[in-house]
N, C-alpha and C positions, 0 to 999 in steps of 0.2 A: 527707655532702653530698647534697642532694636530687638525684634522677635528672634532673629537668627542668633544673636548673642545669648539670649536666654536659653535656647536649646543647646547651644555650644557649651555653656556653663553647666547645664544639667548633664550633658554628655561627659564632661570632664569629671564631675562628681561621681557618677556611676562607674566610669572607667577607672577612677582612682580606687574604688572599692574592689574592682576586679584585680588590679595590680597588687593590692594588699592581701587578697584572699589566699595566696600561697604561704602566708606567714605561719600558719599552723603546721604545714608540712615541713618547713625549714626549722621551726622550733623543735619539731620531733627529731629531725636530723641532728641538730646540735645537742639535744638532750641525750640521744642514744649514741652520739658520736659515730654515726653510720648512715650512709645514703640508702641502705637496704636495697630494695628493688626499684627505687625511683630512677627516672631517666633525666638526663640534663638537656637532651635535644630540644624539648619544647621551650625551654627558657632561652636557649641560644637562638632559636628561630624568632621568639618573641622580642629578644633584644635587637636583632636585625630589623624586624618589623617596626619597632618603636623608633629606632635610629633613623630609618628611611623616612618615616612620617615626620620626624622632627626636622630633618633636612628639607623635606617638601614644604613644611610650614615656614621655614626660614626663607626659602627662595620665592615663595608664592606672593606675599607672606600671609600667614594665618597664625596669629598669636595664640589662639586657643589650641591649635594643634601642637605648637611648640611646647607649651606649658605641660600638657597632659602626657605627651610622648617623651618629653625630657624627663619627667617624673618616672614614667614607665621604664625608660632606659636605665635610670639610676637604680630602681628596684631590681631589675633583671641582673645588673652587675653585682648587686649585693647577693642575690640568690645564687648566681653562678659561682661567686667567690666562696660562699659557704659550702656549696656542693663540692668544689675542687678540694677544699680543706679536708672534708670528711670522707671523700670517695676512696675506694681501694685503688691501688696504683694503676691498674689497667684502665679503669674508668676515668681516673684523673688525667692520664695522658690523652685519652680519647677526647675528653671534654676540653682540655686546653688546646688541642690541635684544631678542633672544630671552631672554637671561639676565635682563635687567631685567624683561621682561614676566612670565616664568614663575617665576624664582627670587627675585624681589623683590616685584613687584606681586601676582601670584596668591597666593604664599605668605603675604604680609602680609595680604591680603584674607581668606584662609581663617582665619588666626589671630585677626584682629580680629572677624570675624563669629561664629565659634564661641565666643570668649571673652565677647563682649558680649551674645549673644542666646540661648545654650544653657546648660543645666545640665551637670554633669560627664558623665553617662551619654550624653546627646545628643551631646556633644563627642566622646566615645570612638567612638560609632557612626558619626558623620559623617566623622571623620578616618580611621577604620578603613576605611570604604567607599572614600574617596578613595585611600588607600594601595593597596588591592586593585586599583582601576581603573588607577592609574598604573603599578603593577608589571606588570600584565597587558599594558599597552601596551608596556612595555620588553621583553616577550618577542618583539618583532618580529625581533630579531637571531637568537635561536635558531631561530625558524621559518624565517627566510631561509636560514640555514645548512643546515637539513634539506632545504629545497627545492633548494638548490644541489647537495647531495650526491646526491640522487635524480636530478636532471637530468643531472649530469655523470658519475654513477656513479663518483665519486672523492672521497676525503677530503682532497684537496689543500688545500682552503680551510677545513678543520675542524681547528683546533688541539686536539690530544688533551687536554692538561692543563687548558686552559680549559673544555673540555666536561666533564671529570671533576670539576673544582671546582664547576661549576654543579650537577652531580648531587649532590655532597656537601652543598652549601649547602641545596638543596631537601630532602635527606634529613634532615639534622640539625634544621633549623627545623620541618619537618613533624612529626617526633617530639616536639620541644619543644612545638609548638602542641597536639598531641593530649594531652600530659601536663598542660598548664595550661588546656586547654579554651578556646583562643582561636581562634575561627573566622576572624578577620581575618588572622591570621598563617598559618593552615592553608591557606586557599584559594590564595593565590599560590604558596606554597612547595610545595603538593601538585601544582599545575600544573607548577611548575619541576622537581619530582622526575620526573614522567612524561615531560616534554620531555627531561630528562637521560638517562633510560633509553632513550628513542627514539634520541637522538643516539649513545649508546654502542653500541646494537645496529647502527645504520647504520655506525658506524666499524668495528665488527668485520666487517660484511658487505662493505664496500668498502675495507678497509684496504690492499689491494694497489694502489699508485698506478698510474695510467695516464698515461704521458707522451705529449703530443701533439707532432707535428712541424710545423714551418713549411714554407713552400713551398720553401725552399732546403735542407731536410733537417736543419736544426739543431733541437735541442730548444728549445721555447718555455719561457720562465720565467714561472711563475705564482705567485700568492699573495703578491704584493708588499705588498698592503695588506689585512691581516686586520681584519675588523670586530670591535669589542669593545664589548659592553654588559654591565657588571657589575651584577646584581640583588641588591639588598640588602634584607634584611628584618631 
């Protein structure tokens, strides 16, 4: 078996775990019949990201990209649907509007324009560039986590396994991209790899939790709502 295929398969396995990691959050939403303070935007961006990478994998073609991002797109549709069902009216309208604009309108526009006006190589370059841009935007969550850890000097809000999976995804797909000489896959995953290393170093440095006390002397509870943004490539 080709070495690149091995790393692509490993990347698929780890990315699948990332796509499945929000299940606890959405089980909580279903159980409580409320979205509480959770936001839908990360999942809408992730759906756009996974959809673009699926399209890139189709026109390139790269079967491993199609399989994992097709699965990721399906999971995001499930998550967003659950969110819409249990969200309050204002948030429901906002989520539906964003999903229609980004995941239907924008995506359909990109596919139509590239299919009707560009040759195959131009399609690959255009969609690849869009994939890189959207993936880099989705790195807002890891950057926010790094800032929080440095500011609070605590890893209370940094889930270790999620951080570790981000690192593994970046590593596997970066190696795959180097082996198949695909710059569009390498750029976002290379950035993801370095962000993963930075988060693991911070976790090791600040791994001893610091509990804060409230005015009446009792320990305050934190980390109720962990942000989760799964980057898929």
